C-alpha positions as CSV (number, residue, x, y, z in Angstrom):
1,X,-0.1,0.0,-0.4
2,X,1.5,3.3,-0.7
3,X,1.7,6.5,1.1
4,X,-1.2,8.7,0.0
5,X,-3.9,5.5,0.3
6,X,-2.2,4.3,3.9
7,X,-2.7,8.6,5.3
8,X,-6.4,8.2,3.7
9,X,-6.9,4.9,5.4
10,X,-5.9,5.8,8.3
11,X,-8.1,9.5,8.3
12,X,-11.0,7.4,7.6
13,X,-10.0,5.3,10.7
14,X,-9.8,8.5,13.1
15,X,-12.6,9.8,11.9
16,X,-14.8,6.4,12.9
17,X,-13.4,6.5,15.8
18,X,-14.3,10.2,16.4
19,X,-17.7,9.7,15.3
20,X,-18.4,6.5,17.7
21,X,-16.7,8.7,20.9
22,X,-18.8,11.4,20.1
23,X,-22.5,9.2,20.0
24,X,-20.7,7.2,23.1
25,X,-21.1,10.6,25.2
26,X,-24.4,11.8,23.4
27,X,-26.2,8.2,24.6
28,X,-24.4,7.9,27.9
29,X,-22.4,10.8,29.1
30,X,-25.5,13.5,28.3
31,X,-28.7,11.8,28.1
32,X,-29.6,13.0,31.6
33,X,-28.8,16.6,31.0
34,X,-30.4,16.5,27.2
35,X,-33.7,14.5,28.1
36,X,-33.9,16.7,31.0
37,X,-33.9,20.3,28.4
38,X,-37.0,21.5,28.1
39,X,-36.0,22.5,24.5
40,X,-35.4,19.1,23.4
41,X,-38.4,18.7,21.0
42,X,-38.2,14.9,21.0
43,X,-38.5,15.2,25.1
44,X,-41.2,18.0,25.3
45,X,-43.6,16.0,22.8
46,X,-42.7,12.7,25.1
47,X,-43.8,14.8,28.1
48,X,-47.5,15.6,26.5
49,X,-48.7,12.4,27.2
50,X,-47.9,12.6,30.7
51,X,-49.9,14.0,33.1
52,X,-48.1,17.5,34.7
53,X,-48.4,18.9,38.3
54,X,-50.3,22.6,38.5
55,X,-49.0,25.6,39.3
56,X,-50.6,27.4,42.5
57,X,-49.9,30.8,43.8
58,X,-48.9,31.0,47.5
59,X,-53.1,31.7,48.4
60,X,-54.5,28.7,46.7
61,X,-54.9,30.1,43.0
62,X,-54.4,27.5,40.6
63,X,-52.9,29.7,37.4
64,X,-51.3,26.3,34.8
65,X,-53.1,22.9,34.9
66,X,-53.3,19.6,32.7
67,X,-56.2,19.3,31.2
68,X,-57.1,15.6,29.5
69,X,-58.2,15.6,26.0
70,X,-59.1,13.0,23.1
71,X,-56.3,14.1,20.6
72,X,-53.0,12.0,20.4
73,X,-50.9,14.0,22.9
74,X,-53.1,13.5,25.4
75,X,-52.7,16.5,27.9
76,X,-53.3,19.9,27.6
77,X,-51.5,22.8,29.9
78,X,-53.8,25.7,30.9
79,X,-53.7,28.7,32.0
80,X,-57.2,30.2,33.7
81,X,-55.7,33.6,34.3
82,X,-54.6,34.2,31.1
83,X,-51.8,36.6,30.8
84,X,-52.2,37.7,34.2
85,X,-49.2,35.1,35.4
86,X,-48.1,34.5,32.3
87,X,-43.7,35.7,33.0
88,X,-44.3,34.2,36.0
89,X,-45.5,30.5,34.8
90,X,-44.1,31.5,31.3
91,X,-45.7,28.5,29.2
92,X,-45.2,24.9,28.3
93,X,-45.8,24.6,23.8
94,X,-44.6,21.8,21.1
95,X,-43.8,24.7,19.3
96,X,-42.0,26.3,21.1
97,X,-41.0,24.7,24.4
98,X,-40.8,26.3,27.4
99,X,-40.2,29.2,29.5
100,X,-40.3,30.6,33.0
101,X,-41.6,28.3,35.9
102,X,-42.8,25.6,33.1
103,X,-39.3,24.6,32.6
104,X,-37.1,25.7,35.5
105,X,-39.2,23.3,37.6
106,X,-40.2,20.7,34.9
107,X,-39.0,17.9,35.8
108,X,-40.9,18.3,39.6
109,X,-44.1,19.1,37.6
110,X,-43.8,16.3,35.8
111,X,-43.3,14.1,39.1
112,X,-40.0,12.7,38.4
113,X,-38.7,12.8,41.6
114,X,-41.3,11.3,43.1
115,X,-41.0,8.9,45.9
116,X,-44.3,7.7,47.5
117,X,-47.0,4.5,48.1
118,X,-49.4,6.9,45.6
119,X,-46.2,7.6,42.5
120,X,-45.3,3.4,43.0
121,X,-48.9,2.8,42.6
122,X,-49.8,5.5,40.1
123,X,-47.5,6.0,37.3
124,X,-48.6,9.5,36.6
125,X,-48.2,11.3,39.7
126,X,-46.6,14.3,39.4
127,X,-46.0,17.2,42.1
128,X,-47.3,20.9,42.1
129,X,-45.4,24.0,42.3
130,X,-46.5,26.3,44.5
131,X,-45.3,29.6,44.3
132,X,-44.7,32.8,46.9
133,X,-46.7,34.9,44.5
134,X,-49.9,36.4,46.2
135,X,-53.0,36.8,44.1
136,X,-54.3,39.8,45.8
137,X,-50.7,41.7,45.1
138,X,-50.5,40.5,41.4
139,X,-54.0,41.3,41.1
140,X,-53.3,44.9,42.5
141,X,-50.4,45.6,40.1
142,X,-51.9,44.7,37.0
143,X,-54.8,47.3,38.3
144,X,-52.6,49.6,39.1
145,X,-50.3,50.2,36.4
146,X,-53.7,50.3,34.2
147,X,-52.7,49.3,30.9
148,X,-49.9,51.5,31.2
149,X,-46.1,49.9,30.0
150,X,-44.1,49.1,32.7
151,X,-43.1,46.4,35.5
152,X,-43.8,45.7,38.8
153,X,-41.8,43.7,41.6
154,X,-42.8,43.1,45.4
155,X,-40.5,40.8,47.4
156,X,-41.2,39.2,50.8
157,X,-38.4,41.5,52.9
158,X,-38.2,38.4,55.4
159,X,-37.5,35.4,53.3
160,X,-36.8,37.2,49.2
161,X,-40.0,35.5,48.2
162,X,-41.1,37.0,45.3
163,X,-44.9,38.3,45.6
164,X,-45.9,40.0,42.7
165,X,-44.1,40.1,39.6
166,X,-46.1,41.6,36.8
167,X,-45.5,43.7,33.6
168,X,-47.8,45.3,31.1
169,X,-47.9,44.4,28.0
170,X,-47.9,40.1,28.7
171,X,-49.2,37.6,26.7
172,X,-52.0,34.5,27.0
173,X,-49.5,31.6,27.0
174,X,-52.8,29.8,26.2
175,X,-52.4,30.5,22.5
176,X,-48.8,28.9,22.4
177,X,-49.9,25.8,24.3
178,X,-52.7,24.9,22.0
179,X,-52.3,21.7,20.0
180,X,-53.0,23.1,17.0
181,X,-49.6,24.1,15.7
182,X,-50.6,26.9,12.9
183,X,-52.4,28.2,15.7
184,X,-49.2,28.5,17.9
185,X,-47.1,29.4,15.0
186,X,-49.6,32.6,14.5
187,X,-49.8,33.9,18.3
188,X,-46.2,33.5,17.9
189,X,-45.8,35.1,15.1
190,X,-48.2,38.3,16.5
191,X,-46.2,38.2,19.4
192,X,-42.7,38.3,18.3
193,X,-43.8,41.2,15.0
194,X,-45.8,43.4,17.9
195,X,-43.4,47.0,18.5
196,X,-44.1,46.7,22.3
197,X,-42.5,42.7,23.0
198,X,-45.9,41.3,24.7
199,X,-43.5,37.8,25.2
200,X,-40.6,39.8,27.1
201,X,-40.5,39.3,31.2
202,X,-39.8,43.2,31.7
203,X,-39.7,43.0,35.3
204,X,-36.3,40.6,35.3
205,X,-35.0,40.5,31.6
206,X,-35.3,44.2,30.7
207,X,-32.3,46.3,31.4
208,X,-33.5,50.3,32.1
209,X,-31.8,53.5,33.8
210,X,-32.6,53.8,37.3
211,X,-32.3,57.1,37.3
212,X,-32.7,58.8,41.4
213,X,-33.5,55.4,42.7
214,X,-29.8,54.5,42.3
215,X,-28.7,57.5,44.5
216,X,-29.2,54.5,47.4
217,X,-26.4,52.9,46.2
218,X,-24.4,56.4,46.0
219,X,-25.6,57.4,49.4
220,X,-24.8,54.0,50.7
221,X,-21.1,53.6,49.0
222,X,-20.6,57.5,50.3
223,X,-21.7,56.5,54.1
224,X,-19.4,53.7,53.9
225,X,-16.6,55.2,52.5
226,X,-16.6,58.0,55.5
227,X,-16.7,60.2,52.8
228,X,-20.6,62.2,54.1
229,X,-23.1,61.8,57.3
230,X,-26.7,62.7,57.0
231,X,-25.9,65.6,58.5
232,X,-22.3,66.4,56.9
233,X,-21.4,68.1,55.2
234,X,-23.3,70.8,53.8
235,X,-23.9,71.3,49.6
236,X,-24.0,74.0,48.0
237,X,-27.2,75.0,47.1
238,X,-27.5,75.2,43.2
239,X,-29.5,74.4,40.1
240,X,-26.4,72.6,38.4
241,X,-23.3,71.9,38.4
242,X,-20.3,72.4,35.9
243,X,-18.7,68.5,34.5
244,X,-15.6,69.0,34.3
245,X,-13.5,67.5,31.7
246,X,-16.2,69.1,29.2
247,X,-16.7,72.1,27.1
248,X,-18.4,73.9,30.5
249,X,-21.1,71.1,30.0
250,X,-23.9,71.6,33.0
251,X,-25.8,69.2,34.9
252,X,-28.8,70.4,35.9
253,X,-31.4,69.4,39.1
254,X,-34.6,67.7,37.6
255,X,-37.1,71.4,36.6
256,X,-33.5,73.5,36.8
257,X,-35.0,73.9,41.0
258,X,-32.4,74.7,43.6
259,X,-32.0,72.4,46.0
260,X,-28.9,71.2,48.3
261,X,-28.0,70.8,52.1
262,X,-26.5,67.8,53.7
263,X,-26.9,64.4,52.1
264,X,-30.5,64.0,54.2
265,X,-31.6,66.5,52.8
266,X,-30.6,66.0,48.9
267,X,-31.6,62.8,49.1
268,X,-35.1,63.9,50.4
269,X,-35.4,66.8,47.7
270,X,-33.3,64.1,44.8
271,X,-30.6,66.6,44.4
272,X,-28.6,66.3,41.1
273,X,-26.1,68.9,41.6
274,X,-25.6,67.3,45.0
275,X,-25.1,63.7,44.1
276,X,-22.9,64.0,41.6
277,X,-20.8,65.7,43.7
278,X,-20.5,63.0,45.5
279,X,-20.1,60.8,42.3
280,X,-16.7,63.2,42.2
281,X,-15.7,62.9,45.2
282,X,-15.9,59.0,45.3
283,X,-14.5,58.6,42.1
284,X,-13.4,55.0,41.7
285,X,-14.7,54.3,44.8
286,X,-18.1,54.3,43.0
287,X,-17.2,51.2,41.5
288,X,-16.5,48.7,44.1
289,X,-19.4,50.2,46.4
290,X,-22.0,49.9,42.8
291,X,-20.4,46.5,42.7
292,X,-21.3,45.5,46.2
293,X,-25.1,45.9,45.5
294,X,-24.7,43.4,42.4
295,X,-23.7,46.3,39.8
296,X,-21.6,45.5,36.7
297,X,-21.0,41.6,37.9
298,X,-23.1,38.5,37.9
299,X,-26.7,38.6,38.3
300,X,-28.8,37.4,41.6
301,X,-29.9,33.2,40.7
302,X,-33.6,33.5,40.4
303,X,-35.7,30.2,39.4
304,X,-37.1,31.4,36.8
305,X,-36.1,30.4,32.5
306,X,-34.4,32.0,31.2
307,X,-32.9,34.2,34.2
308,X,-31.7,37.5,35.3
309,X,-29.6,39.6,33.1
310,X,-27.3,41.0,34.7
311,X,-27.0,45.2,35.7
312,X,-24.9,47.3,34.6
313,X,-22.6,49.2,36.8
314,X,-19.4,52.3,36.4
315,X,-16.8,51.3,34.4
316,X,-15.0,48.6,36.4
317,X,-11.5,49.6,35.5
318,X,-9.5,50.7,37.9
319,X,-8.5,54.5,37.5
320,X,-11.3,54.9,34.7
321,X,-12.4,58.1,36.8
322,X,-9.0,60.1,36.2
323,X,-9.6,60.3,32.4
324,X,-13.8,60.3,32.5
325,X,-14.4,62.2,35.4
326,X,-18.3,63.3,34.1
327,X,-19.5,59.6,33.4
328,X,-18.7,59.2,37.4
329,X,-20.3,62.3,38.0
330,X,-23.8,60.6,35.9
331,X,-23.6,57.9,37.2
332,X,-24.3,58.7,40.7
333,X,-27.1,60.3,39.7
334,X,-28.4,56.8,38.4
335,X,-27.7,58.0,34.0
336,X,-24.7,57.4,32.0
337,X,-23.3,53.5,32.6
338,X,-26.1,52.5,35.0
339,X,-28.8,49.9,34.0
340,X,-31.2,47.6,36.1
341,X,-33.5,45.5,35.9
342,X,-37.3,46.5,37.9
343,X,-36.1,43.2,39.8
344,X,-32.7,44.7,40.9
345,X,-33.8,47.6,41.6
346,X,-36.0,46.4,44.0
347,X,-33.3,43.8,45.6
348,X,-31.2,47.5,46.0
349,X,-34.4,48.9,48.2
350,X,-34.0,45.4,50.1
351,X,-30.4,45.8,50.9
352,X,-31.6,48.6,53.5
353,X,-35.0,46.9,54.1
354,X,-33.2,44.1,55.6
355,X,-30.2,46.1,57.5
356,X,-27.7,45.5,54.6
357,X,-28.5,42.1,53.3
358,X,-29.6,40.9,49.7
359,X,-31.2,38.1,50.0
360,X,-31.8,35.3,47.0
361,X,-34.9,36.3,45.0
362,X,-37.5,33.1,44.8
363,X,-40.8,32.4,43.5
364,X,-40.9,28.6,44.5
365,X,-42.7,28.6,47.5
366,X,-42.7,25.1,48.5
367,X,-42.8,21.6,46.3
368,X,-46.2,19.3,47.0
369,X,-46.9,15.9,46.0
370,X,-50.3,15.6,44.2
371,X,-50.7,12.4,46.4
372,X,-54.2,12.0,48.8
373,X,-52.6,13.7,51.3
374,X,-50.3,16.7,48.9
375,X,-47.2,16.5,51.2
376,X,-44.5,18.7,51.4
377,X,-42.0,17.8,49.4
378,X,-39.8,20.8,49.5
379,X,-39.4,24.3,51.2
380,X,-37.4,26.8,50.0
381,X,-34.6,28.1,51.6
382,X,-34.0,31.8,52.7
383,X,-30.7,32.9,51.3
384,X,-28.2,35.9,51.6
385,X,-26.7,36.9,47.8
386,X,-24.3,39.8,49.1
387,X,-23.7,41.3,51.9
388,X,-23.7,45.2,51.2
389,X,-23.6,47.1,54.1
390,X,-23.2,47.6,57.8
391,X,-26.6,48.3,59.4
392,X,-25.9,51.7,60.9
393,X,-25.6,52.2,57.1
394,X,-29.0,50.9,56.4
395,X,-30.7,52.7,59.4
396,X,-29.5,55.5,58.2
397,X,-31.0,55.2,54.8
398,X,-34.4,54.0,56.2
399,X,-34.7,57.5,58.2
400,X,-33.8,59.1,55.0
401,X,-36.3,57.4,52.7
402,X,-39.1,57.9,55.0
403,X,-38.6,61.3,54.7
404,X,-38.7,60.9,50.7
405,X,-42.1,60.1,51.7
406,X,-43.3,62.1,54.8
407,X,-41.8,65.4,53.0
408,X,-40.1,64.8,50.1
409,X,-40.7,63.8,46.8
410,X,-42.3,60.6,47.2
411,X,-45.3,61.6,49.4
412,X,-47.9,60.0,47.3
413,X,-46.5,56.7,48.5
414,X,-48.2,58.0,52.2
415,X,-50.6,55.6,53.6
416,X,-52.4,56.4,57.0
417,X,-51.4,55.0,59.9
418,X,-48.3,52.5,58.6
419,X,-44.8,54.2,57.9
420,X,-43.2,54.1,54.1
421,X,-39.5,54.6,53.5
422,X,-39.2,55.3,49.7
423,X,-37.1,56.9,46.9
424,X,-38.0,58.6,43.6
425,X,-37.1,58.3,40.5
426,X,-37.4,60.1,37.2
427,X,-34.8,58.8,34.1
428,X,-33.9,60.5,31.2
429,X,-33.8,57.5,28.4
430,X,-34.4,58.0,24.8
431,X,-33.7,61.9,23.8
432,X,-36.9,62.9,22.7
433,X,-39.0,61.0,24.2
434,X,-40.5,61.6,28.5
435,X,-38.2,59.7,31.1
436,X,-39.3,56.9,33.0
437,X,-40.8,57.1,36.6
438,X,-39.9,55.1,39.6
439,X,-40.7,54.0,42.7
440,X,-38.9,51.8,45.0
441,X,-38.9,51.2,49.0
442,X,-40.5,49.1,51.6
443,X,-43.2,49.0,54.4
444,X,-44.2,49.2,57.1
445,X,-41.1,51.1,57.7
446,X,-40.3,49.9,61.2
447,X,-40.7,46.1,60.7
448,X,-40.2,45.7,56.9
449,X,-42.5,43.2,55.2
450,X,-43.1,44.1,51.6
451,X,-40.0,45.8,49.0
452,X,-41.3,47.3,45.8
453,X,-40.2,48.3,42.9
454,X,-42.6,50.2,40.8
455,X,-41.3,51.2,36.6
456,X,-44.0,53.1,34.6
457,X,-41.8,53.2,30.6
458,X,-41.9,57.0,29.9
459,X,-44.5,57.9,33.0
460,X,-47.1,56.6,30.7
461,X,-47.5,58.7,28.4
462,X,-48.5,61.3,31.0
463,X,-50.0,64.6,29.8
464,X,-48.5,66.4,32.4
465,X,-44.9,66.6,33.8
466,X,-43.6,63.3,34.1
467,X,-41.9,62.0,37.9
468,X,-41.5,59.1,39.4
469,X,-43.4,60.7,42.9
470,X,-46.1,61.8,40.6
471,X,-46.5,58.5,38.2
472,X,-45.2,55.8,40.0
473,X,-45.3,56.0,44.0
474,X,-49.0,56.1,43.5
475,X,-49.1,52.4,42.5
476,X,-46.6,51.6,45.1
477,X,-49.1,53.4,47.6
478,X,-52.3,50.9,45.9
479,X,-50.6,47.9,46.4
480,X,-49.0,48.0,49.5
481,X,-52.5,49.2,50.9
482,X,-53.7,45.7,49.2
483,X,-51.1,43.5,51.5
484,X,-51.0,45.6,54.9
485,X,-54.7,46.6,54.6
486,X,-56.7,43.8,53.4
487,X,-60.0,45.0,52.8
488,X,-59.8,48.4,52.7
């Protein structure tokens, strides 16, 4: 055999061995992973012919269940509340796979890990996922947004459980779950072509400039760095401040108002000139302070698929401040490089409410066997994701946030007899469009039970001048009232 033929033969043998090796790896080493992947079409079709557990709110409302049908797939997934919980439950679709709880807890809902007497006797034994979502809070969030584009996130300040997570616009997951593929394809196409993108879970998948709500992070960083206290120093009362390293570019206060004073005064009136000055004084320290809150780092874990997108913070390269001082001054007021999801701004407020900790957010309260006793198979743990400030700093910020609601920019969040702590935000975005309106906070302020973040995109196209205090704070008030004064 001559050389060329020998080399061709050796090459073919190597290719055959590589092919056999790859097939062996896929069949053996990765078989469990591939079978568990809800995006695997073969498995998804297989899953339709088996029973699937319910998804239930914390207070017992069934928001997803499987109905026995007469076609070859045997079970149809049904979402009785249509779009109200769509961005939590997600969907299960023959054509488009699954998302949300349906995807993250797919094996659980199918009962793959059930180990009870009933599961031995009944091959269709499943498990239910009970959510941390409260149906009252979820409904109140939808009602308060009143058709405006935006998001509401409510967290349990004691556990990190997600009490409400709603974005508008939303979509009807039933339209994707249908076994009529032409109808599912039409619904998917209409949603994806819709400029408002109703299938986007804005509350935890879309980034926005947080505006003045980010001043929580800036203030915490400055307090911990010893640059300021709540009462010292006194910042000059200004309408605008010059940005260094520019051709006399000015940063103005909202509405060109005059403001200044100590940190407490400036926080209460959301004074841009003061916080720009603080950003200048912090320099690169602002980056490390923001990263403690998670800005510019990995996103916090969340039991939804796909999960949280990572927020953006100041430039992480040490020494950047010396070459780009205006950027840090703008970052300090939540503009320029800063971007976050509504959920992540709720977590920033949570750090104050808990005395300095950010808890891992989660939508699963417990897993229940769908047996005759509905036994609990697993409960969610309360886990700290980050410790971002000492309790003394959190206590100072709590007092400052109470001041915002009592006699600052957030008075529209007041509830008689219930102290509320908060921070408003009015975030500039695309030139020529109205700003986004924000409110983040917690209540009761003296014993936090619930944390909230409200975002109304472009102020809901309000006719009057858009501010977080006018547009977003009343939404927070209504939802807090629903939770803390049921029946009021």
